[in-house]
C-alpha positions in Angstrom: 93.6 100.8 93.0 91.4 98.4 91.1 92.1 94.7 91.2 93.8 93.4 88.0 91.8 90.1 88.2 88.2 91.2 88.9 88.5 95.1 88.4 86.9 95.8 91.8 88.2 98.4 94.2 91.1 97.1 96.4 91.6 98.1 100.1 94.8 99.9 101.0 96.8 98.6 104.0 100.0 97.2 105.2 101.6 93.8 105.6 103.5 93.8 108.9 105.6 91.4 111.2 107.6 91.3 114.3 110.8 92.8 112.7 113.2 90.0 113.8 114.1 89.2 110.3 113.9 90.6 106.8 111.0 89.7 104.5 112.3 87.4 101.9 111.0 86.3 98.5 111.9 82.9 97.2 111.0 81.5 93.8 108.8 78.4 93.6 108.1 76.5 96.8 111.8 76.2 97.9 112.6 77.6 101.3 115.3 80.3 101.4 118.8 79.1 102.2 120.9 80.3 105.1 123.4 81.9 102.8 120.7 83.9 100.9 119.4 85.2 104.2 122.9 86.2 105.3 123.7 88.1 102.2 120.1 89.5 101.8 119.3 87.8 98.5 115.6 88.0 97.9 114.9 90.7 100.5 111.9 92.9 99.8 113.4 96.4 99.5 110.1 98.2 100.0 109.9 97.2 103.7 110.1 99.8 106.4 111.9 98.0 109.3 112.8 98.8 112.9 114.1 96.4 115.6 110.5 95.6 116.7 108.5 95.4 113.5 108.4 95.8 109.7 105.6 97.1 107.4 105.1 97.0 103.6 102.4 99.1 101.9 99.9 96.8 100.1 96.5 96.5 98.5 94.1 93.7 99.1 91.1 92.4 97.0 88.6 90.6 99.3 86.8 88.9 96.4 89.9 87.5 94.7 92.0 87.1 97.9 94.9 88.7 96.1 97.5 90.9 97.8 99.5 93.3 95.8 102.7 95.0 96.9 105.1 97.3 95.0 108.7 96.3 95.8 112.1 95.5 94.4 113.9 92.4 95.3 117.7 92.4 96.1 
């Protein structure tokens, strides 16, 4: 995939974490609220999750420092 900002080739990889919680998107700089976390609002639906870790396929541009993931948000 080419970077939409600089048009250079992006590196394929994964974003990963410890799996204790869902990956959440929140708009702006506001932290997610407890009720949103409990009902899954803002959860990234593309994550592959087990009890010990999660992964999300991604592309990274080293020059622009941009990370692109394909997902849907609940």
